[in-house]
C-alpha positions in Angstrom: 16.5 7.5 -29.8 15.3 10.9 -28.7 16.4 13.9 -30.7 16.3 17.3 -29.0 16.2 20.4 -31.0 18.0 23.3 -29.2 16.7 26.8 -29.5 19.3 29.4 -30.7 19.8 30.8 -27.2 19.7 27.4 -25.5 23.0 25.6 -24.4 23.5 21.9 -24.9 23.7 20.4 -21.4 23.6 16.8 -22.7 20.3 16.1 -21.1 21.0 17.8 -17.8 18.6 20.3 -16.3 19.4 24.0 -16.5 20.3 24.2 -12.8 23.4 22.0 -13.6 24.9 24.6 -15.9 28.2 26.0 -14.6 28.3 23.7 -11.5 28.0 20.1 -12.7 30.1 18.9 -9.7 27.7 20.6 -7.2 24.7 19.4 -9.1 25.8 15.7 -9.2 26.9 15.8 -5.5 23.4 17.0 -4.6 21.8 14.2 -6.7 24.0 11.6 -5.0 23.4 13.0 -1.6 19.7 12.7 -2.1 19.9 9.2 -3.5 22.2 8.0 -0.8 20.5 9.5 2.2 16.7 9.3 1.4 16.2 5.7 0.1 17.8 3.4 2.6 20.9 1.2 2.2 22.5 1.2 -1.3 24.7 -1.8 -1.8 26.3 -1.0 -5.1 26.9 2.0 -7.4 28.0 1.1 -10.9 29.6 3.8 -13.0 29.9 2.7 -16.6 31.9 5.7 -17.6 33.4 7.0 -14.4 36.1 9.0 -16.1 34.0 11.1 -18.4 34.1 14.9 -19.1 31.7 15.5 -16.2 33.1 13.4 -13.4 36.7 12.6 -14.5 38.4 15.5 -12.8 36.8 15.0 -9.4 36.0 11.2 -9.6 37.9 10.5 -6.3 36.0 13.2 -4.5 32.7 11.7 -5.8 33.8 8.2 -4.8 34.7 9.5 -1.3 31.3 11.2 -0.9 29.5 7.9 -1.8 31.6 6.1 0.9 30.9 8.9 3.4 27.2 8.7 2.9 27.0 4.9 2.5 30.1 3.3 4.0 29.0 -0.2 3.0 28.3 0.7 -0.6 30.6 -0.8 -3.2 31.6 1.7 -5.9 32.4 0.0 -9.2 34.2 2.2 -11.8 33.8 0.0 -14.8 37.1 -1.0 -16.4 39.2 0.9 -13.8 42.3 -1.1 -13.3 43.3 0.1 -9.7 41.8 0.2 -6.3 42.2 3.9 -6.0 39.4 4.4 -8.6 37.2 1.4 -7.8 36.3 -1.1 -5.1 36.0 -3.9 -7.6 38.2 -4.5 -10.6 35.8 -5.1 -13.5 36.5 -6.5 -17.0 34.0 -5.6 -19.5 35.7 -7.1 -22.5 33.4 -9.3 -24.6 34.7 -12.8 -24.3 33.6 -13.8 -27.7 35.8 -11.1 -29.3 39.0 -12.0 -27.5 41.6 -13.9 -29.5 42.9 -15.3 -26.2 39.9 -15.1 -23.8 42.1 -15.9 -20.8 43.8 -12.5 -21.3 40.4 -10.8 -20.7 40.4 -11.9 -17.0 42.8 -11.7 -14.1 45.6 -14.3 -14.0 45.4 -17.7 -12.3 45.7 -17.3 -8.5 43.8 -14.0 -8.5 42.8 -13.0 -5.0 41.3 -9.6 -5.9 37.6 -8.9 -6.1 36.8 -8.9 -9.8 33.9 -9.1 -12.2 33.7 -10.0 -15.8 30.8 -8.7 -17.8 29.5 -9.9 -21.1 26.1 -10.5 -22.8 24.4 -13.7 -23.7 23.6 -12.3 -27.1 26.0 -13.4 -29.8 25.6 -10.0 -31.6 26.8 -8.1 -28.5 23.4 -6.6 -27.8 22.9 -5.7 -24.1 19.3 -4.8 -24.4 16.1 -6.7 -25.4 15.2 -6.3 -29.1 12.6 -7.6 -31.5 13.7 -10.0 -34.2 15.9 -13.0 -34.3 17.8 -13.8 -31.1 21.3 -15.2 -31.6 23.0 -16.6 -28.5 26.6 -17.1 -27.7 27.7 -20.8 -27.8 26.7 -22.6 -24.6 29.9 -24.5 -24.3 31.9 -21.3 -24.6 29.7 -19.6 -22.0 30.1 -22.6 -19.7 33.9 -22.4 -20.2 33.8 -18.7 -19.4 31.9 -19.4 -16.2 34.3 -22.2 -15.2 37.3 -19.9 -15.8 35.7 -17.1 -13.8 35.0 -19.4 -10.9 38.6 -20.7 -10.9 39.9 -17.2 -10.7 37.5 -15.8 -8.0 35.7 -13.6 -10.6 32.0 -12.9 -10.6 30.5 -13.4 -14.0 27.8 -10.9 -14.8 26.1 -12.3 -17.9 23.6 -9.9 -19.3 20.3 -11.5 -20.0 17.9 -8.8 -21.1 14.3 -8.7 -19.9 11.6 -8.0 -22.4 9.2 -5.0 -22.4 7.2 -6.6 -19.6 10.3 -7.2 -17.4 10.3 -10.9 -18.1 13.1 -13.2 -19.2 12.2 -15.0 -22.4 12.1 -18.8 -22.5 15.0 -19.0 -25.0 17.3 -17.4 -22.5 16.1 -19.5 -19.6 16.6 -22.7 -21.6 20.1 -21.5 -22.6 21.0 -20.8 -19.0 19.8 -24.3 -18.0 21.9 -25.7 -20.8 25.0 -23.8 -19.5 24.4 -25.2 -16.0 24.0 -28.7 -17.4 27.3 -28.5 -19.3 29.1 -27.2 -16.2 27.7 -30.0 -14.0 29.0 -32.6 -16.5 32.6 -31.3 -16.2 
């Protein structure tokens, strides 16, 4: 965690540079224009909090700009529930916390593009950490995968890389176990 101490005459721009003050919309559009025109094809833009205090009022304008600059780019507004706000309906509701897990995904017969996101960590940690690693139950994860497959949903299961960008053996072995369980069904 980084703590920033503001000087008495300094405004809190939530980590944004001074040139963003007063025109966040213009600032972010310049940032996206640079990203989407100078670095080749971009396949996906994921917005974890698309409807926040900075982008919420002009979200559809920003989404339109992205499609204008990169027509093949998929714009995912996480947890948006309609295709006006997002190209893919996503469900980021931890499976392990649902009393009725099937309610956390689209219904049977789903034909919409959808994605369910959850993490392999039983404590709900999305990032690598030191200390004991607790994993979600492999049988339950296999069931989640099977349900997602049956309803045309992509399962994005977060498996955090370590400080060297590598996946630890404990995760690899657990993923192999999940595959083994599913192949036996």
